[in-house]
N, CA, C and O atoms as a DFTB+ gen file, in Angstrom:
508 C
 N C O
     1  1      35.248       0.362     -14.788
     2  2      34.684       1.687     -14.890
     3  2      33.539       1.866     -13.892
     4  3      33.362       2.953     -13.341
     5  1      32.756       0.797     -13.655
     6  2      31.646       0.913     -12.719
     7  2      32.123       1.319     -11.331
     8  3      31.487       2.138     -10.668
     9  1      33.236       0.751     -10.892
    10  2      33.784       1.099      -9.586
    11  2      34.176       2.560      -9.506
    12  3      33.985       3.207      -8.477
    13  1      34.721       3.075     -10.589
    14  2      35.113       4.486     -10.619
    15  2      33.888       5.395     -10.564
    16  3      33.905       6.424      -9.889
    17  1      32.829       5.016     -11.273
    18  2      31.593       5.802     -11.239
    19  2      31.013       5.806      -9.830
    20  3      30.587       6.847      -9.332
    21  1      30.998       4.635      -9.187
    22  2      30.473       4.550      -7.818
    23  2      31.330       5.365      -6.851
    24  3      30.802       6.050      -5.975
    25  1      32.641       5.289      -7.011
    26  2      33.539       6.056      -6.145
    27  2      33.314       7.556      -6.337
    28  3      33.329       8.320      -5.372
    29  1      33.105       7.969      -7.582
    30  2      32.853       9.374      -7.875
    31  2      31.540       9.841      -7.237
    32  3      31.461      10.958      -6.725
    33  1      30.523       8.998      -7.267
    34  2      29.224       9.368      -6.721
    35  2      29.213       9.329      -5.193
    36  3      28.403      10.009      -4.564
    37  1      30.089       8.553      -4.601
    38  2      30.082       8.376      -3.148
    39  2      30.693       9.571      -2.408
    40  3      30.329       9.831      -1.261
    41  1      31.598      10.287      -3.034
    42  2      32.326      11.349      -2.339
    43  2      31.538      12.635      -2.111
    44  3      31.698      13.231      -1.046
    45  1      30.694      13.110      -3.037
    46  2      30.030      14.387      -2.776
    47  2      28.899      14.258      -1.743
    48  3      28.595      13.172      -1.249
    49  1      28.302      15.398      -1.446
    50  2      27.195      15.430      -0.495
    51  2      25.977      14.703      -1.070
    52  3      25.926      14.388      -2.259
    53  1      25.011      14.450      -0.207
    54  2      23.799      13.745      -0.621
    55  2      23.087      14.523      -1.727
    56  3      22.610      13.941      -2.701
    57  1      23.022      15.847      -1.564
    58  2      22.344      16.682      -2.569
    59  2      23.027      16.572      -3.932
    60  3      22.363      16.447      -4.961
    61  1      24.351      16.620      -3.925
    62  2      25.104      16.508      -5.188
    63  2      24.922      15.126      -5.806
    64  3      24.793      15.003      -7.024
    65  1      24.911      14.074      -4.963
    66  2      24.722      12.707      -5.458
    67  2      23.340      12.565      -6.087
    68  3      23.197      11.991      -7.166
    69  1      22.321      13.092      -5.402
    70  2      20.964      13.030      -5.945
    71  2      20.853      13.823      -7.241
    72  3      20.157      13.414      -8.171
    73  1      21.535      14.945      -7.294
    74  2      21.546      15.757      -8.517
    75  2      22.207      14.980      -9.663
    76  3      21.724      15.005     -10.796
    77  1      23.300      14.300      -9.362
    78  2      24.001      13.483     -10.364
    79  2      23.080      12.388     -10.904
    80  3      23.011      12.171     -12.114
    81  1      22.377      11.700     -10.007
    82  2      21.500      10.604     -10.435
    83  2      20.305      11.138     -11.217
    84  3      19.924      10.560     -12.235
    85  1      19.710      12.235     -10.751
    86  2      18.581      12.816     -11.480
    87  2      18.999      13.297     -12.866
    88  3      18.242      13.174     -13.829
    89  1      20.188      13.835     -12.960
    90  2      20.713      14.257     -14.261
    91  2      20.930      13.043     -15.171
    92  3      20.615      13.091     -16.360
    93  1      21.460      11.972     -14.616
    94  2      21.667      10.741     -15.389
    95  2      20.321      10.165     -15.843
    96  3      20.209       9.661     -16.961
    97  1      19.312      10.237     -14.989
    98  2      17.978       9.775     -15.378
    99  2      17.418      10.624     -16.514
   100  3      16.866      10.094     -17.478
   101  1      17.562      11.939     -16.397
   102  2      17.044      12.845     -17.427
   103  2      17.732      12.624     -18.765
   104  3      17.102      12.724     -19.818
   105  1      19.019      12.326     -18.721
   106  2      19.792      12.120     -19.950
   107  2      19.802      10.660     -20.394
   108  3      20.375      10.331     -21.433
   109  1      19.170       9.783     -19.612
   110  2      19.176       8.342     -19.881
   111  2      20.598       7.808     -20.016
   112  3      20.924       7.059     -20.937
   113  1      21.425       8.220     -19.071
   114  2      22.831       7.823     -19.045
   115  2      22.932       6.410     -18.474
   116  3      23.047       6.230     -17.261
   117  1      22.889       5.416     -19.352
   118  2      22.888       4.007     -18.958
   119  2      24.161       3.614     -18.193
   120  3      24.092       2.830     -17.246
   121  1      25.281       4.135     -18.582
   122  2      26.545       3.769     -17.942
   123  2      26.509       4.170     -16.469
   124  3      26.798       3.356     -15.592
   125  1      26.157       5.418     -16.202
   126  2      26.116       5.912     -14.830
   127  2      25.041       5.197     -14.023
   128  3      25.291       4.767     -12.897
   129  1      23.849       5.068     -14.593
   130  2      22.741       4.450     -13.865
   131  2      22.987       2.983     -13.563
   132  3      22.689       2.519     -12.463
   133  1      23.525       2.249     -14.521
   134  2      23.818       0.833     -14.283
   135  2      24.914       0.674     -13.242
   136  3      24.865      -0.245     -12.425
   137  1      25.898       1.559     -13.262
   138  2      26.981       1.483     -12.276
   139  2      26.460       1.761     -10.874
   140  3      26.831       1.071      -9.924
   141  1      25.605       2.765     -10.740
   142  2      25.118       3.154      -9.416
   143  2      24.001       2.263      -8.901
   144  3      23.965       1.936      -7.715
   145  1      23.088       1.866      -9.781
   146  2      21.903       1.128      -9.345
   147  2      22.051      -0.378      -9.496
   148  3      21.255      -1.138      -8.946
   149  1      23.051      -0.810     -10.228
   150  2      23.238      -2.237     -10.463
   151  2      24.088      -2.923      -9.409
   152  3      24.371      -4.116      -9.517
   153  1      24.492      -2.185      -8.401
   154  2      25.307      -2.733      -7.314
   155  2      24.648      -2.333      -5.992
   156  3      23.776      -1.464      -5.974
   157  1      25.051      -2.950      -4.910
   158  2      24.484      -2.534      -3.616
   159  2      24.673      -1.033      -3.397
   160  3      25.719      -0.469      -3.718
   161  1      23.652      -0.412      -2.852
   162  2      23.664       1.041      -2.691
   163  2      24.804       1.574      -1.851
   164  3      25.296       2.675      -2.099
   165  1      25.233       0.801      -0.850
   166  2      26.296       1.293       0.027
   167  2      27.606       1.529      -0.722
   168  3      28.446       2.301      -0.260
   169  1      27.792       0.878      -1.866
   170  2      29.008       1.111      -2.651
   171  2      29.016       2.497      -3.284
   172  3      30.074       3.035      -3.610
   173  1      27.830       3.068      -3.455
   174  2      27.705       4.400      -4.046
   175  2      27.318       5.450      -3.018
   176  3      27.175       6.626      -3.350
   177  1      27.148       5.026      -1.770
   178  2      26.718       5.957      -0.739
   179  2      25.211       6.151      -0.707
   180  3      24.724       7.117      -0.119
   181  1      24.461       5.239      -1.336
   182  2      22.996       5.344      -1.365
   183  2      22.386       4.459      -0.287
   184  3      22.877       3.367       0.000
   185  1      21.300       4.959       0.304
   186  2      20.564       4.127       1.259
   187  2      19.708       3.139       0.478
   188  3      19.561       3.256      -0.739
   189  1      19.142       2.162       1.191
   190  2      18.268       1.194       0.522
   191  2      17.058       1.893      -0.079
   192  3      16.620       1.550      -1.178
   193  1      16.522       2.864       0.632
   194  2      15.346       3.597       0.141
   195  2      15.692       4.384      -1.122
   196  3      14.916       4.401      -2.077
   197  1      16.843       5.027      -1.126
   198  2      17.266       5.788      -2.308
   199  2      17.488       4.857      -3.489
   200  3      17.075       5.158      -4.609
   201  1      18.139       3.729      -3.240
   202  2      18.382       2.768      -4.312
   203  2      17.065       2.279      -4.900
   204  3      16.914       2.220      -6.120
   205  1      16.110       1.927      -4.039
   206  2      14.806       1.461      -4.513
   207  2      14.086       2.555      -5.296
   208  3      13.497       2.283      -6.342
   209  1      14.130       3.779      -4.801
   210  2      13.463       4.902      -5.465
   211  2      14.047       5.144      -6.863
   212  3      13.314       5.235      -7.848
   213  1      15.356       5.243      -6.926
   214  2      15.984       5.535      -8.216
   215  2      15.903       4.361      -9.185
   216  3      15.802       4.564     -10.395
   217  1      15.947       3.143      -8.668
   218  2      15.791       1.980      -9.544
   219  2      14.402       1.971     -10.165
   220  3      14.243       1.677     -11.350
   221  1      13.401       2.294      -9.359
   222  2      12.033       2.361      -9.874
   223  2      11.917       3.457     -10.950
   224  3      11.318       3.233     -12.002
   225  1      12.487       4.630     -10.682
   226  2      12.452       5.713     -11.671
   227  2      13.165       5.297     -12.960
   228  3      12.717       5.615     -14.061
   229  1      14.279       4.584     -12.804
   230  2      15.031       4.096     -13.964
   231  2      14.154       3.180     -14.813
   232  3      14.104       3.316     -16.036
   233  1      13.461       2.240     -14.154
   234  2      12.593       1.315     -14.885
   235  2      11.398       2.040     -15.507
   236  3      10.962       1.679     -16.600
   237  1      10.869       3.044     -14.834
   238  2       9.752       3.823     -15.396
   239  2      10.176       4.539     -16.670
   240  3       9.399       4.643     -17.619
   241  1      11.404       5.029     -16.687
   242  2      11.898       5.762     -17.856
   243  2      12.273       4.810     -18.988
   244  3      11.933       5.054     -20.145
   245  1      12.974       3.723     -18.654
   246  2      13.485       2.845     -19.699
   247  2      12.466       1.847     -20.220
   248  3      12.581       1.390     -21.357
   249  1      11.469       1.498     -19.410
   250  2      10.472       0.522     -19.847
   251  2       9.100       0.862     -19.263
   252  3       8.608       0.156     -18.383
   253  1       8.484       1.936     -19.747
   254  2       7.211       2.381     -19.168
   255  2       6.081       1.358     -19.328
   256  3       5.221       1.256     -18.453
   257  1       6.070       0.606     -20.423
   258  2       5.011      -0.384     -20.626
   259  2       5.090      -1.488     -19.575
   260  3       4.068      -1.909     -19.032
   261  1       6.287      -1.949     -19.294
   262  2       6.464      -2.975     -18.273
   263  2       6.034      -2.450     -16.898
   264  3       5.413      -3.178     -16.124
   265  1       6.357      -1.210     -16.600
   266  2       5.957      -0.630     -15.319
   267  2       4.439      -0.465     -15.237
   268  3       3.861      -0.634     -14.163
   269  1       3.788      -0.140     -16.352
   270  2       2.329      -0.054     -16.356
   271  2       1.728      -1.430     -16.087
   272  3       0.769      -1.550     -15.325
   273  1       2.281      -2.454     -16.701
   274  2       1.810      -3.824     -16.447
   275  2       1.997      -4.190     -14.986
   276  3       1.115      -4.786     -14.368
   277  1       3.130      -3.835     -14.446
   278  2       3.415      -4.108     -13.047
   279  2       2.378      -3.444     -12.144
   280  3       1.883      -4.065     -11.204
   281  1       2.052      -2.197     -12.424
   282  2       1.063      -1.474     -11.616
   283  2      -0.312      -2.128     -11.716
   284  3      -1.011      -2.259     -10.711
   285  1      -0.702      -2.537     -12.916
   286  2      -1.998      -3.194     -13.101
   287  2      -2.034      -4.517     -12.350
   288  3      -3.000      -4.805     -11.643
   289  1      -0.986      -5.324     -12.499
   290  2      -0.940      -6.609     -11.805
   291  2      -0.920      -6.434     -10.291
   292  3      -1.528      -7.221      -9.565
   293  1      -0.234      -5.421      -9.824
   294  2      -0.202      -5.147      -8.395
   295  2      -1.590      -4.760      -7.893
   296  3      -2.001      -5.198      -6.818
   297  1      -2.318      -3.943      -8.658
   298  2      -3.682      -3.553      -8.278
   299  2      -4.616      -4.763      -8.269
   300  3      -5.449      -4.902      -7.374
   301  1      -4.474      -5.633      -9.265
   302  2      -5.292      -6.847      -9.323
   303  2      -5.001      -7.740      -8.129
   304  3      -5.920      -8.264      -7.499
   305  1      -3.720      -7.914      -7.817
   306  2      -3.339      -8.732      -6.669
   307  2      -3.953      -8.198      -5.383
   308  3      -4.455      -8.968      -4.564
   309  1      -3.914      -6.883      -5.204
   310  2      -4.491      -6.282      -3.999
   311  2      -6.001      -6.502      -3.934
   312  3      -6.547      -6.780      -2.867
   313  1      -6.676      -6.375      -5.086
   314  2      -8.126      -6.614      -5.113
   315  2      -8.470      -8.054      -4.781
   316  3      -9.408      -8.319      -4.028
   317  1      -7.708      -8.984      -5.344
   318  2      -7.952     -10.403      -5.076
   319  2      -7.710     -10.694      -3.595
   320  3      -8.505     -11.386      -2.960
   321  1      -6.617     -10.170      -3.049
   322  2      -6.324     -10.391      -1.633
   323  2      -7.422      -9.834      -0.739
   324  3      -7.770     -10.435       0.278
   325  1      -7.969      -8.675      -1.125
   326  2      -9.025      -8.061      -0.332
   327  2     -10.336      -8.850      -0.461
   328  3     -11.032      -9.065       0.532
   329  1     -10.665      -9.272      -1.661
   330  2     -11.943      -9.962      -1.871
   331  2     -11.930     -11.404      -1.364
   332  3     -12.982     -11.955      -1.042
   333  1     -10.758     -12.013      -1.290
   334  2     -10.700     -13.394      -0.815
   335  2     -11.127     -13.476       0.645
   336  3     -11.611     -14.515       1.094
   337  1     -10.952     -12.393       1.382
   338  2     -11.355     -12.389       2.791
   339  2     -12.862     -12.590       2.950
   340  3     -13.320     -13.073       3.985
   341  1     -13.615     -12.226       1.946
   342  2     -15.071     -12.395       1.990
   343  2     -15.428     -13.869       1.827
   344  3     -16.288     -14.386       2.540
   345  1     -14.774     -14.536       0.899
   346  2     -15.129     -15.911       0.557
   347  2     -14.340     -16.971       1.322
   348  3     -14.813     -18.094       1.497
   349  1     -13.164     -16.623       1.766
   350  2     -12.264     -17.599       2.356
   351  2     -12.858     -18.361       3.547
   352  3     -12.752     -19.587       3.582
   353  1     -13.476     -17.686       4.520
   354  2     -14.010     -18.452       5.655
   355  2     -15.005     -19.544       5.235
   356  3     -14.994     -20.647       5.782
   357  1     -15.848     -19.229       4.278
   358  2     -16.827     -20.221       3.820
   359  2     -16.150     -21.362       3.068
   360  3     -16.546     -22.519       3.208
   361  1     -15.147     -21.047       2.284
   362  2     -14.417     -22.081       1.550
   363  2     -13.760     -23.040       2.530
   364  3     -13.879     -24.256       2.381
   365  1     -13.064     -22.506       3.534
   366  2     -12.388     -23.357       4.505
   367  2     -13.386     -24.175       5.329
   368  3     -13.119     -25.318       5.700
   369  1     -14.521     -23.574       5.602
   370  2     -15.569     -24.295       6.337
   371  2     -16.032     -25.508       5.530
   372  3     -16.226     -26.591       6.080
   373  1     -16.205     -25.318       4.234
   374  2     -16.640     -26.405       3.367
   375  2     -15.564     -27.484       3.232
   376  3     -15.876     -28.669       3.116
   377  1     -14.309     -27.070       3.247
   378  2     -13.206     -28.017       3.138
   379  2     -13.031     -28.791       4.443
   380  3     -12.574     -29.934       4.439
   381  1     -13.394     -28.165       5.547
   382  2     -13.316     -28.841       6.831
   383  2     -12.087     -28.506       7.650
   384  3     -11.596     -29.340       8.410
   385  1     -11.583     -27.280       7.497
   386  2     -10.413     -26.853       8.255
   387  2     -10.883     -25.947       9.390
   388  3     -11.709     -25.057       9.186
   389  1     -10.341     -26.188      10.602
   390  2     -10.750     -25.350      11.730
   391  2      -9.938     -24.063      11.791
   392  3      -9.023     -23.864      10.992
   393  1     -10.278     -23.177      12.753
   394  2      -9.673     -21.849      12.843
   395  2      -8.161     -21.911      13.103
   396  3      -7.412     -21.108      12.547
   397  1      -7.710     -22.841      13.930
   398  2      -6.276     -22.963      14.234
   399  2      -5.504     -23.401      12.989
   400  3      -4.439     -22.861      12.693
   401  1      -6.044     -24.378      12.266
   402  2      -5.386     -24.829      11.034
   403  2      -5.379     -23.713       9.999
   404  3      -4.402     -23.534       9.272
   405  1      -6.475     -22.966       9.938
   406  2      -6.574     -21.857       8.987
   407  2      -5.519     -20.791       9.285
   408  3      -4.881     -20.280       8.365
   409  1      -5.331     -20.455      10.558
   410  2      -4.331     -19.455      10.929
   411  2      -2.922     -19.937      10.588
   412  3      -2.088     -19.149      10.143
   413  1      -2.656     -21.216      10.792
   414  2      -1.343     -21.775      10.435
   415  2      -1.121     -21.695       8.927
   416  3      -0.017     -21.381       8.482
   417  1      -2.145     -21.972       8.147
   418  2      -2.039     -21.866       6.688
   419  2      -1.788     -20.429       6.260
   420  3      -0.981     -20.175       5.366
   421  1      -2.481     -19.486       6.897
   422  2      -2.291     -18.064       6.556
   423  2      -0.871     -17.618       6.854
   424  3      -0.264     -16.910       6.050
   425  1      -0.334     -18.022       7.993
   426  2       1.033     -17.649       8.359
   427  2       2.028     -18.202       7.346
   428  3       2.921     -17.486       6.893
   429  1       1.876     -19.467       6.993
   430  2       2.760     -20.078       6.000
   431  2       2.599     -19.443       4.634
   432  3       3.574     -19.273       3.901
   433  1       1.368     -19.094       4.291
   434  2       1.097     -18.473       3.003
   435  2       1.727     -17.088       2.917
   436  3       2.278     -16.722       1.878
   437  1       1.652     -16.320       3.994
   438  2       2.247     -14.981       3.999
   439  2       3.763     -15.084       3.871
   440  3       4.377     -14.319       3.126
   441  1       4.369     -16.026       4.593
   442  2       5.825     -16.206       4.502
   443  2       6.224     -16.602       3.083
   444  3       7.235     -16.123       2.569
   445  1       5.443     -17.468       2.450
   446  2       5.736     -17.892       1.074
   447  2       5.569     -16.717       0.107
   448  3       6.374     -16.542      -0.808
   449  1       4.527     -15.919       0.312
   450  2       4.300     -14.756      -0.562
   451  2       5.425     -13.743      -0.414
   452  3       5.882     -13.181      -1.409
   453  1       5.879     -13.501       0.811
   454  2       6.987     -12.577       1.036
   455  2       8.262     -13.078       0.365
   456  3       8.996     -12.298      -0.242
   457  1       8.523     -14.371       0.475
   458  2       9.710     -14.955      -0.160
   459  2       9.616     -14.848      -1.675
   460  3      10.618     -14.586      -2.341
   461  1       8.431     -15.048      -2.221
   462  2       8.236     -14.953      -3.667
   463  2       8.475     -13.532      -4.146
   464  3       9.123     -13.321      -5.171
   465  1       7.954     -12.555      -3.408
   466  2       8.142     -11.154      -3.789
   467  2       9.629     -10.813      -3.804
   468  3      10.105     -10.160      -4.733
   469  1      10.360     -11.246      -2.790
   470  2      11.786     -10.951      -2.739
   471  2      12.537     -11.657      -3.856
   472  3      13.483     -11.096      -4.410
   473  1      12.132     -12.890      -4.200
   474  2      12.822     -13.587      -5.296
   475  2      12.524     -12.918      -6.631
   476  3      13.398     -12.846      -7.495
   477  1      11.308     -12.431      -6.809
   478  2      10.967     -11.715      -8.039
   479  2      11.769     -10.431      -8.142
   480  3      12.233     -10.074      -9.225
   481  1      11.940      -9.727      -7.014
   482  2      12.702      -8.482      -7.004
   483  2      14.153      -8.743      -7.351
   484  3      14.746      -8.006      -8.138
   485  1      14.729      -9.781      -6.774
   486  2      16.141     -10.053      -7.024
   487  2      16.378     -10.517      -8.451
   488  3      17.439     -10.246      -9.013
   489  1      15.404     -11.220      -9.061
   490  2      15.555     -11.669     -10.449
   491  2      15.447     -10.510     -11.428
   492  3      16.041     -10.549     -12.506
   493  1      14.675      -9.455     -11.052
   494  2      14.490      -8.331     -11.968
   495  2      15.589      -7.288     -11.808
   496  3      15.651      -6.340     -12.590
   497  1      16.455      -7.444     -10.810
   498  2      17.529      -6.512     -10.581
   499  2      18.489      -6.562     -11.777
   500  3      18.878      -7.650     -12.201
   501  1      18.875      -5.404     -12.327
   502  2      19.719      -5.390     -13.527
   503  2      21.051      -6.106     -13.375
   504  3      21.525      -6.703     -14.342
   505  1      21.672      -6.072     -12.208
   506  2      22.977      -6.741     -12.014
   507  2      22.950      -7.522     -10.772
   508  3      23.942      -8.160     -10.421
């Protein structure tokens, strides 16, 4: 049935597809939303941006408390990342790491953080 729902959503114009998804969100139509958002967007004719947007709206509607927690944790993470820049140079100086080693650590840390974010996103994906 999911394939049929995706095929049905893929054929109309973008406006009609968006109208279909917004209607499904308003009615909390789990069957339609899971079929369209639980698979790669290209199967339904959705771009990556549209899929991300509608998936977020779906989670806001179906689990608002979890989304509020997510927003709070995201804000805390941003504050910590911003404030660490104040203390980090002194910490590394005390540890005995030079500027070149520090830059290498930052590059590796950013790559690890990006990989973690993507793994968290893929684990939270409904299908």
